C-alpha positions in Angstrom: -27.7 6.6 -6.8 -24.7 8.6 -5.4 -23.8 7.9 -1.7 -20.2 9.4 -1.1 -19.1 12.9 -0.9 -17.7 14.7 -4.1 -14.7 16.4 -2.6 -11.4 15.5 -4.5 -8.7 13.9 -2.3 -5.4 14.1 -4.0 -5.2 12.8 -7.6 -6.0 10.1 -9.5 -2.1 9.1 -9.6 -1.9 9.6 -5.9 -5.2 9.5 -4.0 -3.9 11.3 -1.1 -5.5 14.6 0.5 -4.3 16.8 3.2 -7.1 19.3 3.9 -6.9 22.1 6.7 -9.8 23.7 8.0 -10.1 26.8 10.5 -13.4 27.1 12.8 -13.5 30.9 13.5 -16.7 30.1 15.6 -16.5 26.7 16.8 -15.6 23.0 15.9 -17.7 21.7 12.8 -17.5 19.1 10.2 -20.0 18.7 7.6 -22.0 15.2 7.8 -20.5 12.8 5.3 -18.8 9.7 3.9 -16.6 8.7 1.6 -14.8 5.3 0.8 -11.3 6.4 1.5 -9.9 6.5 4.7 -9.5 9.4 7.1 -7.1 10.5 10.1 -8.6 13.8 12.0 -6.2 15.7 13.9 -7.2 18.6 16.0 -4.6 21.3 16.2 -6.1 24.0 18.1 -9.4 24.1 20.3 -11.1 21.1 20.8 -14.0 19.1 19.1 -16.4 16.5 19.3 -16.7 14.3 16.4 -19.1 11.1 15.7 -18.5 8.1 13.9 -21.3 6.4 13.0 -23.1 8.0 16.2 -19.7 6.9 18.5 -18.8 10.2 20.4 -15.5 11.1 20.9 -14.0 14.5 22.5 -10.8 15.5 21.3 -8.5 18.6 22.2 -5.1 19.9 20.0 -3.0 17.2 19.8 -5.6 14.3 19.3 -7.3 12.8 16.5 -9.1 9.7 15.3 -9.6 7.0 12.6 -12.1 6.9 10.1 -12.9 4.0 8.4 -14.3 3.7 4.8 -18.0 4.4 4.5 -18.6 5.7 7.4 -20.7 8.7 8.7 -18.5 11.3 10.4 -19.8 14.4 12.0 -18.1 17.2 13.7 -20.4 18.9 16.0 -20.3 22.3 17.6 -20.2 22.6 21.3 -18.7 26.3 22.2 -17.8 29.3 20.4 -14.0 28.9 21.0 -12.0 29.1 17.5 -10.9 25.4 16.4 -8.7 24.1 13.7 -7.7 20.7 12.6 -6.5 19.0 9.7 -7.3 15.6 7.9 -5.7 13.2 6.0 -7.9 11.5 3.4 -6.6 8.7 1.2 -8.1 5.9 -0.7 -6.9 2.5 0.1 -5.1 1.7 -3.0 -2.1 3.9 -2.0 -1.1 0.3 -0.4 -1.1 -1.5 -3.6 -3.3 -3.5 -5.9 -6.4 -4.9 -4.3 -6.6 -8.6 -5.8 -2.6 -9.1 -6.4 -0.9 -7.4 -3.5 -0.3 -9.6 -0.4 -0.1 -6.3 2.1 -4.0 -5.4 1.0 -5.2 -8.9 1.2 -3.9 -9.1 5.0 -3.5 -6.0 6.1 -6.1 -3.5 4.1 -9.1 -5.2 2.9 -9.8 -6.8 6.6 -10.2 -3.2 8.1 -12.5 -2.2 5.3 -14.2 -5.2 5.5 -14.6 -4.9 9.5 -12.8 -8.0 10.4 -10.2 -6.0 12.3 -10.8 -2.5 13.7 -7.8 -0.2 14.5 -8.5 2.1 17.5 -10.3 5.0 16.7 -8.3 7.4 19.0 -5.4 8.1 17.6 -1.9 7.1 19.5 0.1 10.4 20.2 2.9 8.7 17.9 0.4 8.3 15.2 -0.7 12.1 15.8 3.2 13.0 15.3 3.8 11.1 11.9 0.5 12.7 10.7 1.7 16.6 11.8 4.7 15.4 9.2 2.4 14.4 6.1 0.8 17.7 7.5 4.0 19.2 5.9 3.6 17.8 2.9 7.1 16.4 2.4 6.5 15.1 -0.8 4.6 11.7 -2.3 7.7 9.7 -1.3 7.9 10.2 2.3 3.9 10.4 2.6 3.6 7.3 1.4 6.7 5.8 3.7 4.9 7.4 6.9 1.5 6.1 5.7 2.6 2.4 5.7 4.4 3.4 8.8 1.3 4.8 10.5 -0.7 1.8 9.0 1.7 -0.7 10.7 1.3 1.0 14.1 -2.5 0.8 13.9 -2.9 -2.7 12.4 -0.6 -3.9 15.1 -3.1 -2.1 17.8 -6.6 -3.3 16.2 -9.0 -5.1 17.8 -9.2 -8.6 16.0 -12.6 -9.9 15.5 -14.4 -6.7 16.8 -18.4 -6.8 17.2 -19.7 -4.6 14.7 -23.1 -4.9 15.2 -24.7 -2.5 12.7 -27.3 -0.2 14.1 -30.2 0.1 12.1 -30.8 3.6 12.4 -27.7 4.6 11.4 -27.9 2.5 8.4 -31.6 3.7 7.6 -30.4 7.1 8.0 -27.5 7.0 5.4 -30.3 5.8 2.9 -32.2 9.1 3.7 -28.6 10.8 3.6 -28.2 9.2 0.3 -31.6 10.0 -1.2 -30.9 13.7 -0.3 -27.5 14.3 -1.8 -28.9 12.3 -5.2 -31.7 14.9 -5.4 -30.6 18.1 -3.8 -31.4 20.3 -6.8 -34.8 19.2 -6.8 -37.8 20.5 -4.4 -37.6 18.1 -1.7 -40.2 17.8 1.2 -40.7 15.9 4.3 -43.4 14.1 3.4 -41.0 12.6 -0.4 -38.7 11.6 2.5 -40.9 9.9 4.9 -42.3 7.8 2.2 -38.7 6.9 0.5 -37.7 5.6 4.1 -40.9 4.2 4.9 -41.3 6.2 8.4 -43.6 8.7 9.7 -42.6 12.0 9.3 -42.2 12.2 12.9 -40.0 9.3 13.5 -38.0 10.1 10.7 -37.1 13.5 12.3 -36.5 12.1 15.4 -34.6 9.4 14.1 -32.5 12.0 11.4 -31.3 14.4 14.1 -30.0 11.6 16.6 -27.9 10.7 13.9 -27.0 13.3 12.1 -27.8 15.7 14.8 -29.5 18.1 12.5 -32.9 17.9 10.6 -33.3 16.8 7.2 -34.2 20.3 5.9 -30.8 21.4 7.7 -28.9 18.7 5.9 -30.2 19.6 2.6 -29.2 23.2 2.8 -25.7 21.9 3.8 -25.7 19.6 0.9 -26.9 22.4 -1.4 -24.1 24.6 -0.2 -21.3 22.3 -0.1 -22.2 21.9 -3.9 -22.4 25.5 -4.2 -18.8 25.6 -3.2 -17.7 22.7 -5.5 -19.3 25.0 -8.3 -17.6 28.2 -7.2 -14.5 26.3 -7.2 -14.4 24.4 -10.2 -16.5 26.1 -13.0 -17.4 29.3 -14.5 -20.9 29.2 -13.6 -22.5 32.8 -12.5 -23.9 32.6 -9.2 -27.2 32.7 -10.1 -26.7 29.6 -12.1 -25.0 28.2 -9.5 -27.9 28.8 -6.9 -30.3 27.4 -9.4 -28.6 24.2 -9.8 -28.1 23.7 -6.6 -31.8 23.8 -5.6 -32.3 27.6 -4.5 -35.2 29.3 -5.5 -33.5 32.5 -5.8 -30.3 34.3 -6.2 -30.8 36.4 -2.8 -32.0 33.6 -0.6 -28.3 31.9 -1.4 -26.5 34.7 -1.1 -27.8 35.0 2.3 -27.5 31.3 3.3 -24.1 30.9 2.0 -22.8 34.0 3.4 -24.3 33.0 7.0 -22.9 29.7 7.0 -19.3 30.8 5.2 -18.6 34.3 6.1 -18.2 35.8 3.2 -20.4 36.4 -0.1 -20.1 33.4 -2.7 -18.0 35.8 -5.0 -15.7 36.4 -2.4 -15.5 32.9 -1.7 -14.8 32.3 -5.7 -12.0 34.8 -5.6 -10.3 33.7 -2.5 -10.1 30.2 -4.3 -8.7 31.6 -7.7 
């Protein structure tokens, strides 16, 4: 079963992605989990980010660190225009997992949650991330990431209490199921059976963690997959709609246009 998002973050040779997002009608961030580390910085407006249900209210110039395998979501709290960028990178940027001393002493403990860098990043870290955002080249980006990591580790909390929320872990499992079966018909009954919960309990728990219903999340996943296919395949819009689990081309186009602010064909053209 697939747990992680499919978005590409850099390349295999240099796994660092710099992603810009403009939210014309209020800050939002698709609920997702990935293996990579992430620094997210607000550049305009304000936004609310949840990381494994922990809330952070951010304004321009502020940001957060998101560890590997943590659920993160951006919630729309106003219609104010907002923008942000994310620097998403594989831990391997710092070296080899088994042979590198830096990895063993300063990176693996973060992944294993034996130490926890501050969620809210310092202003000095945000400034260095702004430099990365300018994409100065692989060598400078890597040097800046080492500098940022050094600062984060110095301010990290040692032996933190990482008591996992049972609700969060249960809902992550349901999210995995939805992502693995997005192109099939998924009913609330099937999700409830999978999670060994009643339908009402599942809906309440899912919304408390993901801030949307299971069906709304399914639509988000399908649209996310649709965007990926529009960018990276030559499939027709109708074929993409079918492969994403939509029963009709018109419904896919309607939902896509409402969410993305453009038709699927316009989206594909803008990404060419």
